[in-house]
C-alpha positions as CSV (number, residue, x, y, z in Angstrom):
1,M,-16.8,1.3,14.5
2,L,-14.6,-1.1,12.6
3,T,-11.9,-3.4,13.9
4,L,-9.9,-5.9,11.9
5,Q,-7.7,-8.1,14.1
6,D,-5.0,-10.3,12.5
7,I,-7.2,-11.4,9.6
8,Q,-5.9,-13.7,7.0
9,I,-7.7,-14.3,3.7
10,C,-7.0,-17.2,1.4
11,Y,-8.2,-18.4,-2.0
12,G,-7.5,-22.1,-1.9
13,S,-3.8,-22.4,-0.9
14,N,-3.1,-18.8,-2.0
15,R,-2.9,-16.4,0.9
16,V,-3.8,-12.9,-0.4
17,V,-3.9,-11.1,3.0
18,E,-1.6,-11.9,5.9
19,Q,-2.2,-10.9,9.6
20,F,-3.9,-7.6,8.8
21,S,-4.9,-5.4,11.8
22,W,-6.5,-2.0,11.5
23,H,-9.3,0.0,13.0
24,L,-11.6,2.9,12.0
25,D,-13.3,5.2,14.4
26,A,-17.0,6.3,14.1
27,G,-17.4,9.2,11.6
28,D,-14.0,8.7,10.0
29,I,-13.4,8.0,6.3
30,G,-10.7,5.3,5.9
31,C,-8.9,4.1,2.8
32,L,-7.3,0.9,1.8
33,L,-4.7,2.0,-0.7
34,G,-2.6,-0.3,-2.9
35,S,-1.9,-1.5,-6.4
36,S,-3.6,-4.4,-8.1
37,G,-3.1,-7.6,-6.2
38,S,-2.4,-5.9,-2.9
39,G,-5.4,-7.5,-1.2
40,K,-7.4,-4.4,-0.6
41,T,-10.6,-5.6,-2.4
42,S,-10.4,-9.0,-0.6
43,I,-10.4,-7.1,2.7
44,L,-13.4,-5.1,1.6
45,K,-15.3,-8.3,0.6
46,A,-14.5,-9.8,3.9
47,I,-15.9,-6.8,5.8
48,A,-19.0,-6.9,3.6
49,G,-19.5,-10.6,4.3
50,F,-18.9,-11.8,0.7
51,K,-15.6,-13.5,1.6
52,A,-14.8,-15.6,4.6
53,I,-11.6,-15.1,6.6
54,S,-9.3,-17.9,7.5
55,T,-8.1,-16.5,10.8
56,G,-8.6,-13.4,12.9
57,G,-11.7,-11.4,13.5
58,I,-13.8,-8.5,12.2
59,H,-15.9,-6.4,14.5
60,I,-18.5,-3.8,13.6
61,N,-19.7,-1.7,16.5
62,D,-18.1,-4.2,18.9
63,N,-20.1,-7.0,17.3
64,E,-18.1,-9.9,15.8
65,V,-19.2,-10.4,12.2
66,S,-16.4,-12.7,11.0
67,S,-14.0,-15.2,12.4
68,D,-12.7,-18.6,11.5
69,I,-15.9,-20.1,13.0
70,R,-18.5,-17.3,12.5
71,Q,-19.8,-15.6,9.4
72,V,-22.7,-13.2,9.8
73,P,-24.6,-12.9,6.4
74,P,-24.0,-9.6,4.5
75,E,-27.7,-8.5,4.9
76,Q,-27.4,-8.6,8.7
77,R,-24.3,-6.4,8.9
78,Q,-26.0,-3.0,8.4
79,I,-23.4,-2.1,5.7
80,G,-24.0,0.0,2.6
81,M,-22.0,-0.7,-0.5
82,M,-21.1,1.5,-3.5
83,F,-19.8,-0.7,-6.2
84,Q,-17.2,0.0,-8.9
85,D,-19.7,-0.4,-11.7
86,L,-22.4,1.4,-9.7
87,A,-24.9,-1.5,-10.4
88,L,-27.8,0.9,-11.0
89,F,-31.0,-0.5,-12.4
90,P,-31.3,0.9,-16.0
91,H,-35.1,0.2,-16.1
92,L,-35.8,2.2,-12.9
93,N,-35.8,6.0,-12.6
94,V,-33.7,7.9,-10.0
95,A,-36.3,7.8,-7.3
96,R,-36.9,4.0,-7.6
97,N,-33.2,3.3,-7.7
98,I,-32.6,5.3,-4.5
99,T,-35.6,3.7,-2.6
100,F,-34.9,0.2,-3.8
101,G,-33.7,-1.0,-0.4
102,L,-36.5,0.8,1.5
103,Q,-39.4,-1.5,0.6
104,K,-40.1,-2.4,4.2
105,L,-40.9,1.3,5.0
106,T,-44.3,2.9,4.4
107,K,-44.7,5.0,1.3
108,D,-44.7,8.2,3.3
109,K,-41.4,7.2,5.0
110,Q,-39.9,6.2,1.7
111,Q,-40.9,9.6,0.2
112,A,-39.5,11.5,3.2
113,R,-36.2,9.6,3.0
114,L,-36.0,10.1,-0.8
115,E,-36.5,13.9,-0.5
116,E,-33.8,14.0,2.2
117,L,-31.3,12.2,0.0
118,L,-32.1,14.1,-3.2
119,D,-31.3,17.3,-1.3
120,L,-28.2,15.7,0.2
121,V,-26.7,14.7,-3.1
122,D,-27.9,17.7,-5.0
123,L,-30.3,15.8,-7.4
124,V,-33.6,17.6,-6.5
125,G,-35.7,17.7,-9.7
126,K,-34.0,14.6,-11.2
127,E,-36.1,12.0,-9.4
128,N,-38.1,11.0,-12.5
129,A,-35.1,10.9,-14.8
130,M,-33.8,7.6,-16.1
131,V,-30.2,6.5,-15.3
132,H,-29.0,6.9,-18.9
133,E,-30.2,10.5,-19.0
134,L,-27.7,11.4,-16.2
135,S,-24.0,12.4,-16.4
136,G,-21.4,10.2,-14.9
137,G,-21.1,12.3,-11.8
138,Q,-24.9,12.3,-11.3
139,Q,-25.0,8.5,-11.6
140,Q,-22.3,8.3,-8.9
141,R,-24.4,10.4,-6.6
142,V,-27.5,8.3,-7.3
143,A,-25.4,5.2,-6.3
144,L,-24.3,7.0,-3.1
145,A,-27.8,8.0,-2.2
146,R,-29.0,4.4,-2.7
147,A,-26.2,3.1,-0.5
148,L,-27.0,5.7,2.2
149,A,-30.8,5.2,2.0
150,P,-31.1,2.4,4.7
151,K,-28.8,4.5,7.1
152,P,-26.0,1.9,7.3
153,N,-23.6,1.7,10.2
154,L,-20.7,1.6,7.7
155,L,-20.4,2.5,4.0
156,L,-18.0,0.6,1.7
157,L,-16.8,2.2,-1.5
158,D,-15.1,-0.1,-4.0
159,E,-13.1,1.9,-6.5
160,P,-16.2,4.1,-7.1
161,F,-14.5,6.7,-9.4
162,S,-12.5,4.4,-11.6
163,S,-14.6,4.9,-14.7
164,L,-14.4,8.7,-14.5
165,D,-11.9,11.1,-15.9
166,K,-9.2,12.5,-13.6
167,D,-10.7,16.0,-13.0
168,L,-14.2,14.6,-12.4
169,R,-12.8,11.9,-10.0
170,E,-11.1,14.6,-7.8
171,S,-14.2,16.9,-7.9
172,L,-16.6,14.1,-7.0
173,A,-14.3,12.7,-4.3
174,T,-14.4,16.1,-2.6
175,Q,-18.2,16.3,-2.9
176,I,-18.7,12.8,-1.5
177,R,-16.4,13.5,1.4
178,Q,-18.4,16.6,2.3
179,I,-21.7,14.6,2.1
180,L,-20.3,11.8,4.3
181,K,-18.9,14.3,6.9
182,A,-22.2,16.2,6.9
183,E,-24.1,12.9,7.7
184,H,-21.4,11.7,10.1
185,I,-21.1,8.5,8.1
186,T,-18.3,6.1,8.7
187,A,-16.9,4.9,5.4
188,L,-14.1,2.8,3.9
189,L,-12.8,3.5,0.4
190,V,-10.8,1.1,-1.7
191,T,-8.6,2.6,-4.4
192,H,-5.2,2.4,-6.2
193,D,-5.2,6.2,-6.8
194,H,-3.3,8.1,-4.1
195,V,-4.8,11.4,-5.1
196,E,-8.3,9.9,-4.5
197,A,-7.1,8.6,-1.1
198,F,-5.6,12.0,-0.1
199,T,-8.8,13.8,-1.2
200,M,-11.3,11.6,0.7
201,A,-9.6,9.9,3.6
202,D,-8.9,10.7,7.2
203,K,-6.8,7.6,7.6
204,I,-5.0,5.5,5.1
205,A,-3.7,1.9,5.2
206,V,-1.1,1.2,2.5
207,L,-1.0,-2.4,1.4
208,N,1.5,-4.4,-0.6
209,K,1.1,-8.0,-1.5
210,G,-1.4,-8.6,1.3
211,H,0.6,-6.9,4.1
212,L,0.0,-3.6,5.8
213,V,3.1,-1.6,5.1
214,Q,2.1,1.8,6.6
215,S,-0.9,3.4,8.3
216,G,-1.6,7.1,9.1
217,T,-3.2,10.3,8.0
218,P,-2.7,11.3,4.3
219,Y,-0.3,14.0,5.5
220,E,1.8,11.4,7.5
221,V,2.1,8.8,4.9
222,Y,3.0,11.4,2.2
223,H,5.5,13.4,4.2
224,R,6.9,10.5,6.3
225,P,6.9,7.4,4.1
226,D,8.4,4.3,5.7
227,S,10.3,3.1,2.6
228,P,11.4,4.3,-0.9
229,D,8.8,1.9,-2.4
230,I,5.9,3.6,-0.5
231,A,7.3,7.1,-1.4
232,R,7.3,6.2,-5.1
233,F,3.8,4.8,-4.9
234,L,2.5,8.0,-3.3
235,G,3.8,10.4,-6.0
236,I,6.8,11.7,-8.0
237,C,10.1,11.5,-6.1
238,D,13.8,11.9,-6.8
239,Y,16.8,11.0,-4.7
240,L,20.1,12.8,-4.0
241,P,23.1,10.8,-2.7
242,A,23.7,12.0,0.9
243,Q,25.9,11.5,3.9
244,L,25.5,12.4,7.5
245,N,28.2,14.9,8.5
246,A,29.9,15.5,11.9
247,E,27.4,18.3,12.7
248,G,24.5,15.9,12.3
249,K,23.3,17.4,9.0
250,V,22.6,15.7,5.7
251,A,25.2,16.7,3.1
252,T,24.3,16.3,-0.6
253,P,26.0,17.5,-3.8
254,L,23.3,20.2,-4.0
255,G,23.4,21.5,-0.4
256,T,23.3,20.6,3.2
257,F,20.0,20.1,5.0
258,A,18.8,19.5,8.6
259,M,18.6,15.9,9.7
260,P,15.0,14.7,9.9
261,S,13.8,13.9,13.4
262,G,13.9,10.3,14.3
263,G,16.8,9.4,12.1
264,E,19.3,7.0,13.7
265,Y,22.4,7.0,11.6
266,E,26.1,7.3,12.4
267,P,28.2,10.2,11.0
268,G,29.6,9.2,7.6
269,A,26.6,6.9,6.9
270,A,25.8,6.7,3.2
271,L,22.2,7.8,2.7
272,Q,19.7,9.0,0.0
273,L,17.6,12.1,0.4
274,L,14.0,12.0,-0.9
275,V,13.2,15.2,-3.0
276,R,9.6,15.8,-4.2
277,P,8.5,18.4,-6.7
278,D,7.1,20.6,-3.9
279,D,10.6,20.6,-2.2
280,V,12.1,22.4,-5.3
281,V,11.1,26.0,-5.7
282,H,11.4,27.9,-9.0
283,D,13.3,31.1,-8.2
284,D,14.9,33.1,-11.0
285,N,17.0,35.0,-8.4
286,S,18.7,31.9,-7.1
287,A,22.3,31.3,-7.9
288,M,21.6,27.5,-8.3
289,K,20.7,26.7,-11.9
290,A,19.0,23.7,-13.4
291,T,18.4,22.8,-17.0
292,V,14.8,21.9,-18.2
293,V,14.8,18.4,-19.7
294,R,11.1,18.0,-20.1
295,R,8.0,19.9,-19.1
296,Y,4.4,18.8,-18.5
297,F,1.6,21.4,-18.8
298,K,-0.9,21.0,-16.0
299,G,-3.1,24.1,-16.7
300,A,-2.3,26.3,-13.7
301,Q,1.1,24.7,-13.3
302,F,4.0,23.3,-15.2
303,L,5.8,20.2,-13.9
304,F,9.4,20.6,-15.0
305,E,11.8,17.7,-15.1
306,L,15.2,19.2,-14.4
307,R,18.9,18.3,-14.5
308,C,21.1,19.9,-11.9
309,Q,24.8,18.9,-11.8
310,E,23.8,15.5,-13.4
311,H,21.1,14.9,-10.8
312,R,17.4,14.6,-11.8
313,L,14.8,16.7,-10.0
314,H,11.2,17.6,-10.6
315,C,9.7,21.0,-9.8
316,Y,6.2,22.6,-9.9
317,A,6.0,26.1,-11.2
318,S,3.3,28.6,-12.1
319,A,2.1,28.2,-15.7
320,H,3.3,31.8,-16.3
321,H,6.9,30.5,-16.4
322,D,6.8,29.1,-19.9
323,H,10.3,27.6,-20.0
324,K,11.3,25.3,-22.8
325,P,13.6,22.2,-22.7
326,G,17.2,23.4,-22.7
327,D,16.4,26.5,-20.7
328,A,18.4,27.2,-17.5
329,I,16.2,28.2,-14.5
330,G,17.0,29.2,-11.0
331,I,15.9,26.8,-8.2
332,R,16.2,26.6,-4.4
333,F,15.1,24.0,-1.9
334,D,12.4,24.2,0.7
335,M,13.0,21.0,2.6
336,Q,10.5,21.3,5.4
337,H,9.9,17.6,5.4
338,S,13.3,16.0,4.9
339,V,13.1,12.2,4.4
340,I,16.2,10.0,4.3
341,F,16.7,6.3,3.6
342,P,19.9,4.2,3.6
343,A,21.7,4.4,0.3
344,G,20.5,2.0,-2.4
């Protein structure tokens, strides 16, 4: 559905995207994930036709829409766009916002498509409401319905949840993923929030300073990050000093673990073992003890920051375990996804 081949994007002499190649299959939801300045929004603008590329090519449904000599206008690309600020018309009601891009259809066809979309985004009965009368989540769904109304080949979502609180972001991301999957819509999300990316996407491209640094499913990029920087960007992580022993296992001050597949290190090599909060299990029956340094209440869970033999670890535990800073708790490791990097 979407292919980007060696694209480069410049603003004057400043190259913001370098030799970026990626593809998205029909019906998939992709995500360009990166911090501010990583180039993700520039790529989205290039796909939409709002920004020209300097080199490379962009194809939608095997049709070239951008190259160094060709630029198909945005309105001819059959792309839907859901903007960061939603860009809803405050003087129009829900129905007229959704059908705004359907003016070439007959009134009967507009009404049929409106009813279909209201049902799809769960806004039946709200068609006569004004935008300001809706909640933030409802406004998001109006914007989605408007973007889907012309039945685009590709839907682009530019940080669509950034103005919402965390819980609503995650809930709405789940809802929108279900809607897109039900409609077999191919979509591309741009975000800096890895939780949003994990919730919505089938495939993620992680960007840093205009370069693609890793691509894969959410599961792959989280459990098999290509570098410590990517690991840190994708969530809380700690490191234990480690060494590869003669038996091919990873020895650390807190235990010995199986060598991850694909590791190519010599025995005695100085390494660091990535430890995430889900690798550390709270277990009162364990002989290994750690001291609670800080705790963060998450509702159903606590996130404990721990000190174990002078090493820092984080651990998720049920909110029933109300341990205070200074308490000693039992822990054990469940390292099903060991990840190691060279020391330092």
